[in-house]
N, C-alpha and C positions, 0 to 999 in steps of 0.2 A: 506494501500501499504506500503511495507516495502522499507527504504531505509538505506544502507551501506556507508556512503561517507568514499574516501579516497583522501586526500591532500596531492598532490607532487608538491605543489609549496610551495614556502620560505613566503607566507603569509595566513593573517587569512580568510577565508571563510564566509561571509556575505552577507545581504541583496539577500539571497535564497528561490524562491517560486515557487511552485508547481499548472499548470493550466492543466487542461481536456478538449480539444473542445468540443463544443456540439456533442451528441449520442443518437443514439436510445435507451438507455436505461436511460439516464437521469443522469447517475452518473458523479459525480463533488468532489472534495475536499472538505472536511468538514471545510472550515478555513482556515487562513494563516498557514503556517508551525510552526511560532512564536507560536501562542496560543495552539499546544501539545506539546511544551515542546521539539523541535528536535535543537538538537545540534550540532554543529561541529568540528570536529580535529583540532587540533593543525597542524602547517606546516610539515610535511613528518609523521603524522599520520593517523589511522584510527579508522572511529569513533566504534561503537556497530551498532548492525542493531534495528531498531529507525522504529515503526509506525505510519502514516498517515492517522487517519478514511477517509474512504470515504461516501458518503450520496446519495440518489437520490432525484434528485431534477426535478420535473414536467415541470418548467421552460425551463430546459436545453434540452426538448427532439428536437431530431433531427426527421423531419415528416416521412421522408425515412427509411421504416421497412428492417432489416439485413436481408440477404439471409441466408439459413437453408442448411448446419452449419455454422455457424459465429464463429470466434473465437475472444480471451479478450486478 
């Protein structure tokens, strides 16, 4: 997953994390954003595009199967 942060506030961004709800594919974030070196821009600045890895976790699978065609 790719992120680009735009900080339009006069304060620093902190305590940010990503959560993906239980889904039919078992896709979830591979750990907290801080584990992958995600950085946040200073006030009134924009970050570079950053990557947050995803993984498949069979324990995160929703038992209902998606309808074909499905969109991500």
